[in-house]
N, C-alpha and C positions, 0 to 999 in steps of 0.2 A: 756480716754473719749469714751463713747459708741457712736454708730452711731446716735441714737435719740438725744442725747445731742449735738453732733456735728452739726446735721441738724438745731436744734433750735438756736445754736450759729450763724451759717451761715445766718439764717433767720433774726435775730435781727441786725446783722452786715449789711446785705443787706438793711434793712429798714433804718438804720441810714445813710448809704451811699447815699441812694436816698433822704432822708430828709435833711441832713446836708452837703453833699458833699463827693466827692471821698476820700476814706481812713479814714473817720471819724469813721465809724463803727469798724474798726480794732483798732483804738486808744481808743475809748470809751469803747468797750467791748472786753477786752483780754480774752483768754481762761479760765482764773480763775474765771470768773463771775458766779454767781448763778442765775438761771432763775426760778422765782416763777410762778406757774400756778394758774389760777382762780380755786377755788375749785368746782364751779358749771359747768363751760364750758370747763375746762381743756385747755384753751388757755393761751398763754403767757401774763402775766399781769405786773410783776415787774422784774427789773434786778438789782442785788446787786453785789458789789465788797467789800470784807473785811467787811461784815455786814453793809455796807452803801448803801442806795438806790441811784442808778444812774439815773434811768428813769422808767417811767410807760408807758406801751403801751396802748394808748387810744382805747377802743373798737369802738367808733363812726367812727373814720377815719383811724384807723390802724397805726397811727404815734405816735412818742414818745413825752411825756411831760418830759422835763429835770428837775432834781433837782439841787440845788446849787452845790452839790458834783459832779454831772455829768458835769455841765457847767464848773466848776473849772478844772476838768480833761481835758476837751477839750481845754480850754484856755492854760493850761500848756503844753500840748503835741503839740499844733499847734503854740505856741508863739503868740496867738491872731490873726493869719491870717486866718480868717474864713469869710464866706459870709453871715452869719446870725447874725451878731453883730450890735448892735445899741449903738453908743457912744453919751453920753450926756455931757452937759457943767457942770462946777464945781458948779454952782448955784443950780442945782437940785440934786446933789449927796446925801445930807443928807436925802432927802425925798424918793428917789428911794431906797436907802439902807434900809429904814424902810418898804418897800413894797408898796409905793405909785405908782400910774400910771405915765408913762412918757408922757409928753405933747410935741407936735410937735415943739413948739418954743424952746425947750431945746435940741433937737437933733442936734449934730454937724457933725455926720458922720453915714452913713449906706450904705450898699451895695444896688445897684439897683435891685439885685436879691431878696430882701426881698419882699414878697407878703403879702396881708392881710391874717390873720390867720396863719402866719408862726410862728414856735417856734423860739424865739430869745434870745440872751444873751445880757444883758445890761451892759455896761462897762463905766468907767469914761475916762477922757482925756488921762490917762496913761495906759489904758487897764486893770485896776483892776476891777475884777468882782463886780457888784452891785446887780444884780437881774436876774431872768429868767421870761419869760412871753410870751404872744402871741401878735403879731403885729395886729394893727387895720388898719393901712395904709400901702401902698406900700413904699418901700425905697425912691423913688423919691418924693412921697407925703409928707413923713416925713420932708424932707429937704425944700420943697416948702411952706408948710403950716405954719402959725403962730398961729393957734388956733386948739384946739381939742386934743384928746388922740391919741398918736402914738402907745403906747404899754400898754396893760393891764398886769400889773405885777402880777405874781402868788406868787412869794416869793422873798423877799429881803434878803441880807446877814445879816442885823441887826435885823431881826425878831426872836422872841423866839419860 
C-alpha cells in the first residue's frame, strides 16, 4: 500500500472512530477496502469492500452514511455492543424492515449517546439488523416520547 492510500485509509478510519466510537474505524474499514474518489472534487466519496459499498462520505458534514452491508459488518464484529444502535419492539419489525421510519413509541432501547442527526443502526429485540438511518430525536427523547418519528430510515433490509 502506497503512502497516499495509507493516509486515506487512516483518514476514513479516524472519521469512523469519531462518528461511531473507538476502534469502529478499524473494524469497518480493514486495509483491503477500496476508496473511490469523486471525479470532480477528487475527495473521498465511497468505500467498498469486496465490491460491496460499505459507506458513503457525505460532503455536507464530512461524516459517513452507512449501507446495510456496512451496518452488518459493524454488528458482526462488535456483537451488537455499539452506542449508535436503536432497538425496536417486535410489532414494528415488518415495517422497519421494508424501510419505513421508526416511531418513538416503538423504541425499546437506545443509547443516551444518540443525538439528533446521528447515523444509527436499527435492530430488533434479538439484535438482528433491520435498517440504517438518521436519528431525529436524542436517545433519551426516543425512550420518553410516545409520538413522533425517532429515526428516518434510509434503507431497510427488506427493500429491493
